[in-house]
C-alpha positions as CSV (number, residue, x, y, z in Angstrom):
1,M,103.5,49.5,102.1
2,S,104.3,52.2,99.4
3,E,107.6,52.4,97.5
4,N,108.3,55.8,99.3
5,N,107.9,54.2,102.7
6,L,110.2,51.3,101.7
7,T,112.8,53.8,100.4
8,E,112.7,55.7,103.7
9,I,113.1,52.5,105.7
10,R,116.1,51.4,103.6
11,Q,117.7,54.8,104.1
12,Q,117.1,54.7,107.9
13,A,118.5,51.2,108.0
14,S,121.6,52.3,106.0
15,E,122.2,55.2,108.4
16,A,121.9,53.0,111.4
17,L,124.3,50.4,109.9
18,R,126.9,53.1,109.0
19,K,126.7,54.5,112.6
20,A,127.3,51.0,113.9
21,A,130.2,50.5,111.6
22,I,132.1,53.5,113.0
23,S,131.4,52.6,116.6
24,E,134.9,51.7,118.0
25,E,133.3,50.0,121.0
26,A,131.2,47.7,118.7
27,K,134.2,47.0,116.5
28,V,136.5,46.1,119.4
29,Y,133.8,43.8,121.0
30,L,133.1,41.9,117.7
31,L,136.7,41.5,116.6
32,S,138.1,40.6,120.0
33,N,135.7,37.7,120.3
34,P,137.2,34.7,118.3
35,V,133.8,33.2,117.5
36,L,132.2,36.4,116.3
37,F,135.4,37.3,114.4
38,N,135.5,34.1,112.4
39,L,131.8,34.3,111.6
40,L,132.1,37.9,110.4
41,L,135.2,37.0,108.4
42,K,133.2,34.3,106.6
43,A,130.7,37.0,105.6
44,A,133.5,39.4,104.6
45,R,135.1,36.9,102.2
46,R,132.2,37.5,99.8
47,Y,133.4,41.1,99.3
48,I,137.2,41.0,99.8
49,G,139.9,39.4,97.8
50,G,141.7,38.1,100.9
51,E,143.5,39.4,104.0
52,I,147.0,39.3,102.4
53,L,148.3,40.2,99.0
54,E,148.9,36.6,98.0
55,Q,145.3,35.7,98.5
56,A,144.2,38.9,96.6
57,L,146.5,37.9,93.6
58,E,144.8,34.5,93.5
59,T,141.4,36.1,93.5
60,R,142.6,38.4,90.7
61,K,143.8,35.4,88.7
62,V,140.5,33.7,88.9
63,L,138.7,36.9,87.7
64,H,141.1,37.3,84.8
65,M,140.3,33.7,83.8
66,Q,136.6,34.7,83.8
67,G,137.3,37.5,81.4
68,F,137.3,40.5,83.8
69,Q,139.9,43.2,84.2
70,T,140.7,44.1,87.8
71,S,141.6,47.0,90.1
72,L,143.5,46.1,93.3
73,E,143.4,48.1,96.5
74,F,145.0,47.5,99.9
75,M,142.3,48.6,102.3
76,G,142.7,51.5,104.6
77,E,142.5,55.3,105.1
78,N,143.0,57.9,107.7
79,V,146.3,56.6,109.0
80,A,147.1,57.8,112.6
81,T,150.9,57.8,112.4
82,V,153.8,58.3,110.0
83,T,154.7,54.6,110.5
84,D,151.2,53.5,109.4
85,A,151.5,55.7,106.3
86,E,155.0,54.3,105.5
87,E,153.7,50.7,106.0
88,A,150.8,51.3,103.6
89,T,153.1,52.8,101.0
90,H,155.4,49.8,101.3
91,E,152.4,47.4,100.9
92,F,151.4,49.3,97.7
93,L,154.9,49.0,96.4
94,K,154.6,45.2,96.9
95,V,151.4,45.3,94.9
96,I,153.1,47.2,92.1
97,K,156.0,44.8,92.0
98,A,153.8,41.8,91.9
99,L,151.8,43.2,89.0
100,Q,155.0,44.3,87.2
101,A,156.2,40.7,87.4
102,E,153.3,39.6,85.3
103,N,153.7,42.4,82.8
104,K,150.0,42.7,82.2
105,S,147.8,45.7,82.0
106,D,146.2,46.4,85.4
107,R,145.2,49.0,87.9
108,V,145.9,50.0,91.5
109,T,143.5,52.2,93.3
110,L,144.1,54.0,96.7
111,D,143.1,56.7,99.1
112,L,145.6,59.4,99.5
113,S,144.8,59.6,103.2
114,H,146.0,56.0,103.5
115,L,149.4,57.3,102.5
116,G,149.3,60.1,105.1
117,L,147.9,63.1,103.1
118,V,145.6,64.2,105.9
119,L,148.1,63.4,108.7
120,D,150.9,65.3,106.9
121,H,150.2,66.7,103.4
122,K,153.9,66.6,102.3
123,L,154.2,63.1,103.6
124,G,151.2,61.9,101.6
125,I,152.4,63.7,98.4
126,E,155.9,62.1,98.7
127,N,154.5,58.7,99.4
128,F,152.2,58.8,96.4
129,R,155.1,60.1,94.2
130,T,157.1,57.1,95.3
131,L,154.3,54.8,94.0
132,A,153.9,56.8,90.8
133,K,157.6,56.6,90.0
134,A,157.6,52.9,90.8
135,S,154.8,52.2,88.3
136,E,155.9,54.8,85.6
137,N,156.5,53.4,82.1
138,T,154.8,50.1,83.0
139,S,151.3,48.7,82.1
140,I,150.0,49.7,85.6
141,E,147.5,52.6,86.1
142,L,147.1,54.4,89.4
143,F,143.7,55.7,90.3
144,I,143.2,58.2,93.1
145,S,140.0,57.5,95.1
146,A,137.5,60.1,96.2
147,E,137.3,60.6,99.9
148,G,135.1,62.6,102.4
149,L,133.6,65.9,101.4
150,D,136.1,67.8,103.6
151,R,139.0,66.4,101.6
152,T,137.7,66.9,98.0
153,D,139.9,70.0,97.4
154,E,143.0,68.5,98.8
155,V,142.5,65.3,96.8
156,L,141.8,67.1,93.6
157,D,144.7,69.5,94.0
158,A,147.0,66.5,94.5
159,Y,145.6,64.9,91.4
160,F,146.2,67.9,89.2
161,Q,149.7,68.2,90.5
162,F,150.5,64.5,89.7
163,S,148.6,64.5,86.4
164,H,151.2,67.0,85.0
165,E,154.0,64.7,86.1
166,F,152.7,61.3,85.3
167,S,150.5,60.1,82.4
168,H,149.3,57.0,84.2
169,V,147.7,58.8,87.2
170,N,143.9,59.1,87.1
171,I,141.0,60.4,89.3
172,T,137.7,59.3,90.8
173,L,134.8,61.8,90.9
174,Q,131.5,61.6,92.8
175,A,128.4,62.8,90.9
176,Y,126.3,63.5,94.0
177,L,128.3,66.6,95.0
178,H,126.9,69.8,93.6
179,R,130.4,71.0,92.9
180,T,131.3,68.0,90.7
181,P,130.1,69.3,87.3
182,K,132.6,72.2,87.7
183,D,135.3,69.8,88.9
184,L,134.7,67.7,85.8
185,E,135.1,70.8,83.6
186,R,138.5,71.4,85.3
187,V,139.5,67.8,84.9
188,L,138.8,67.9,81.2
189,K,140.7,71.2,80.8
190,E,143.7,70.7,83.1
191,S,144.4,67.0,83.0
192,R,144.7,64.1,80.6
193,G,143.9,61.1,82.8
194,K,141.0,58.7,82.9
195,V,138.0,59.4,85.1
196,R,136.3,56.8,87.3
197,M,132.7,58.1,87.8
198,T,130.8,57.1,91.0
199,K,127.6,58.3,92.4
200,G,129.2,59.0,95.8
201,A,128.8,57.5,99.3
202,F,130.2,59.9,102.0
203,E,128.0,61.6,104.5
204,G,128.0,65.4,105.0
205,P,125.8,68.5,105.0
206,K,122.7,67.8,103.0
207,E,123.0,71.1,101.1
208,L,126.3,69.9,99.5
209,F,125.0,66.9,97.7
210,L,122.0,65.1,96.1
211,S,120.5,62.1,97.8
212,R,120.0,58.8,95.9
213,G,117.2,59.0,93.5
214,P,116.1,60.0,89.9
215,E,117.8,63.4,90.1
216,L,121.2,61.9,91.0
217,N,120.8,59.3,88.3
218,D,120.1,62.0,85.7
219,R,123.2,63.9,86.8
220,Y,125.4,60.8,86.8
221,I,124.4,59.9,83.3
222,E,124.8,63.5,82.1
223,M,128.4,63.6,83.4
224,I,129.2,60.3,81.7
225,N,127.8,61.8,78.5
226,T,130.1,64.8,79.0
227,L,133.1,62.4,79.2
228,F,132.0,60.6,76.0
229,E,131.6,63.9,74.2
230,A,135.1,64.9,75.2
231,K,136.4,61.4,74.1
232,R,137.8,60.9,77.6
233,Y,138.0,57.4,79.0
234,C,135.2,56.7,81.6
235,S,135.1,54.0,84.2
236,I,131.4,53.6,84.8
237,A,131.5,52.6,88.5
238,T,127.9,51.7,89.5
239,H,125.9,48.7,90.6
240,D,122.6,50.4,89.7
241,P,120.9,48.3,87.0
242,L,118.4,51.1,86.2
243,V,121.3,53.5,85.4
244,I,123.2,50.9,83.5
245,D,120.2,50.1,81.4
246,R,119.9,53.8,80.5
247,I,123.6,54.0,79.6
248,I,123.7,51.0,77.2
249,P,121.5,52.7,74.5
250,I,123.7,55.8,74.8
251,L,126.8,53.7,74.0
252,E,125.1,52.1,71.1
253,K,123.5,55.3,69.6
254,N,126.7,57.2,69.8
255,H,128.9,54.3,68.7
256,I,131.2,54.7,71.7
257,Q,134.3,52.6,71.2
258,S,135.1,50.0,73.9
259,S,138.5,51.6,74.3
260,L,136.7,54.6,75.9
261,Y,134.7,53.0,78.7
262,E,134.2,50.1,81.0
263,F,131.7,49.0,83.6
264,E,133.2,48.5,87.0
265,M,131.7,46.9,90.1
266,L,133.0,45.9,93.5
267,Y,134.0,42.3,94.0
268,G,131.1,40.3,95.3
269,I,128.4,42.8,94.2
270,G,126.2,42.8,91.0
271,T,127.6,39.5,89.8
272,S,124.8,38.5,87.5
273,K,124.6,42.0,86.0
274,L,128.3,42.3,85.3
275,N,128.4,38.8,83.9
276,G,125.6,39.8,81.5
277,L,127.4,43.0,80.4
278,K,130.6,41.0,79.7
279,K,128.6,38.4,77.6
280,Q,127.2,41.4,75.6
281,G,130.8,42.4,74.8
282,H,131.2,45.3,77.1
283,P,134.6,45.8,78.9
284,C,134.1,44.9,82.6
285,R,136.3,45.3,85.6
286,R,136.1,44.0,89.2
287,Y,137.3,46.2,92.0
288,V,139.1,43.9,94.5
289,V,140.1,45.0,97.9
290,Y,142.2,43.1,100.4
291,G,143.7,43.5,103.9
292,K,142.8,43.0,107.5
293,E,140.7,46.2,107.9
294,W,137.6,44.5,106.4
295,Y,135.2,45.2,109.3
296,L,134.2,48.7,108.2
297,Y,134.2,47.6,104.5
298,L,131.8,44.8,105.3
299,C,129.5,47.1,107.3
300,N,129.5,49.6,104.4
301,R,128.6,46.9,101.9
302,I,125.6,45.9,104.1
303,A,124.6,49.5,104.6
304,E,124.5,50.2,100.8
305,N,121.7,47.6,100.6
306,P,120.3,46.6,104.0
307,E,118.8,43.5,102.4
308,N,122.4,42.2,102.2
309,V,122.2,41.4,105.9
310,F,120.3,38.3,104.9
311,Q,123.1,37.3,102.6
312,V,125.5,37.8,105.5
313,L,123.5,35.4,107.6
314,V,123.5,32.8,104.8
315,D,127.3,33.2,104.4
316,I,127.8,32.8,108.2
317,M,125.6,29.7,108.3
318,A,127.1,28.1,105.2
């Protein structure tokens, strides 16, 4: 079987898994069955820091002992009610308070829709401002995540608003969007924050983005180069070993200081590669999520690499 055929099969498998992930009927069936719930939770534990904050803090502690920095996120997005948005904001305040108690440099990442931005724009803005004020003048950074294509403008506009108010607020960009090179230009001109660069994962009209492949890899690396040239801090958020192996020589050739970049990977993914980067002296970070909304997160981790379904089976049977 040719590599092109394998790639097409993987893409079809990923699409099927993503559709299964958003099926409310499948979710209710799986999570309401105690046996299936516990089996899936065993698989999810590979990718999540825990279901509650205390478990996530323990996971974070272990990662710090291993020499990694961390980014912590309470899972969730697209809240349906004001109460849900307020509860999420309260949980993030608990995260900030717990990190402040340690007085160590760390990061909190979140979706603005989790705070109610899509439900009620003003509500989302005020909830985020509450978190920004709570973490201001501390060693904690706040990173705003990228979301669906239909929210890019709203998320970026909120970021630009907050970046003028708070020096510790930063943004995530998705290289696969055709609009992102211009968005990056604006970020460099109108803000001072750090940039977390991802390839991008949200579905949408094909004419708006590049699919995974060499062209997207080239763009991703080009945008990271743009950040280096501007001496702007870049979180290189990718698990792709081919891309990473192309970035390393750029770092060395241009003598990029370690204070200007890091490699970031999701907890449970790319372990050997990130360990290798750390041993080579590169700054490395683990992105740790926690919470009870792990079903969709688990499905997405499998969909990113359908071969991971075999790892799920191993974890379930262990």
